[in-house]
Kinemage of the C-alpha trace (Angstrom):
@kinemage 1
@onewidth
@group {chain A} dominant
@subgroup {mainchain}
@vectorlist {calphas} color= white
{ca unk a 1} P 0.000 0.000 0.000
{ca unk a 2} L 1.272 3.436 -0.934
{ca unk a 3} L 2.168 5.704 1.975
{ca unk a 4} L -0.131 8.696 2.307
{ca unk a 5} L 1.306 12.064 1.356
{ca unk a 6} L 0.177 15.363 2.777
{ca unk a 7} L 0.122 17.774 -0.134
{ca unk a 8} L -0.822 21.428 -0.526
{ca unk a 9} L -1.682 22.271 -4.130
{ca unk a 10} L -2.843 25.022 -6.458
{ca unk a 11} L -5.117 24.265 -9.411
{ca unk a 12} L -6.013 26.389 -12.390
{ca unk a 13} L -9.676 26.027 -13.292
{ca unk a 14} L -10.948 26.160 -16.872
{ca unk a 15} L -12.147 29.732 -16.276
{ca unk a 16} L -8.587 30.788 -15.365
{ca unk a 17} L -9.195 31.116 -11.625
{ca unk a 18} L -6.901 29.508 -9.064
{ca unk a 19} L -7.977 27.106 -6.318
{ca unk a 20} L -5.828 26.074 -3.357
{ca unk a 21} L -6.382 22.908 -1.352
{ca unk a 22} L -4.696 20.092 0.515
{ca unk a 23} L -5.045 16.311 0.392
{ca unk a 24} L -3.370 13.082 1.440
{ca unk a 25} L -3.987 11.498 -1.987
{ca unk a 26} L -3.320 13.972 -4.802
{ca unk a 27} L -4.109 11.640 -7.704
{ca unk a 28} L -7.520 10.701 -6.298
{ca unk a 29} L -8.272 14.321 -5.365
{ca unk a 30} L -7.509 15.557 -8.895
{ca unk a 31} L -9.793 12.864 -10.314
{ca unk a 32} L -12.597 14.029 -8.003
{ca unk a 33} L -12.094 17.690 -8.933
{ca unk a 34} L -12.238 16.822 -12.640
{ca unk a 35} L -15.315 14.622 -12.131
{ca unk a 36} L -17.157 17.558 -10.557
{ca unk a 37} L -17.086 15.901 -7.140
{ca unk a 38} L -14.291 17.904 -5.548
{ca unk a 39} L -14.607 21.202 -3.753
{ca unk a 40} L -17.752 23.228 -4.305
{ca unk a 41} L -15.629 25.980 -5.889
{ca unk a 42} L -14.215 23.724 -8.626
{ca unk a 43} L -17.564 22.142 -9.588
{ca unk a 44} L -18.511 23.491 -12.983
{ca unk a 45} L -15.040 24.980 -13.456
{ca unk a 46} L -13.360 21.824 -14.753
{ca unk a 47} L -11.267 20.511 -16.081
{ca unk a 48} L -8.661 21.673 -13.602
{ca unk a 49} L -4.902 21.669 -14.120
{ca unk a 50} L -2.352 21.124 -11.356
{ca unk a 51} L -0.102 24.186 -11.287
{ca unk a 52} L 1.801 23.754 -8.015
{ca unk a 53} L 2.251 21.268 -5.196
{ca unk a 54} L 4.378 20.801 -2.132
{ca unk a 55} L 4.595 17.807 0.205
{ca unk a 56} L 4.518 18.074 3.982
{ca unk a 57} L 5.355 15.714 6.822
{ca unk a 58} L 1.990 16.074 8.547
{ca unk a 59} L -1.615 16.823 7.740
{ca unk a 60} L -1.471 19.844 10.034
{ca unk a 61} L 1.483 21.342 8.120
{ca unk a 62} L -0.347 20.881 4.803
{ca unk a 63} L -3.491 22.514 6.184
{ca unk a 64} L -1.546 25.438 7.651
{ca unk a 65} L 0.259 25.992 4.352
{ca unk a 66} L -3.079 25.879 2.490
{ca unk a 67} L -4.460 28.593 4.799
{ca unk a 68} L -1.332 30.722 4.245
{ca unk a 69} L -1.474 30.383 0.446
{ca unk a 70} L -5.194 31.241 0.380
{ca unk a 71} L -4.347 34.622 1.932
{ca unk a 72} L -1.963 35.500 -0.914
{ca unk a 73} L -2.981 37.705 -3.811
{ca unk a 74} L -3.294 36.162 -7.245
{ca unk a 75} L -0.018 37.814 -8.239
{ca unk a 76} L 1.726 36.266 -5.224
{ca unk a 77} L 0.226 32.835 -5.985
{ca unk a 78} L 1.499 33.111 -9.569
{ca unk a 79} L 4.966 34.005 -8.245
{ca unk a 80} L 4.871 30.892 -6.031
{ca unk a 81} L 3.779 28.749 -8.986
{ca unk a 82} L 6.683 30.062 -11.064
{ca unk a 83} L 9.254 29.531 -8.320
{ca unk a 84} L 9.607 33.199 -7.496
{ca unk a 85} L 8.790 32.918 -3.794
{ca unk a 86} L 11.195 35.776 -3.017
{ca unk a 87} L 8.656 38.141 -4.608
{ca unk a 88} L 6.142 37.303 -1.865
{ca unk a 89} L 6.240 39.681 1.100
């Protein structure tokens, strides 16, 4: 059995908006988002595309990172996606 991963991720929806979430099974979560069974926000905005992900040791770390990323502006999220974290204040 595959060990669970705690992942924080950013998706781009088909309408160009960004969605941030966390999961312990990224592959299954992406399938659910694209099947319209994921988060309420992504329903009707599929298909979604994985733009960014980072793994964490614990569920709590992944959830805390998700909350932090959700507070960023779109410009800051795009900088994170493109590996320009130094741009973020």
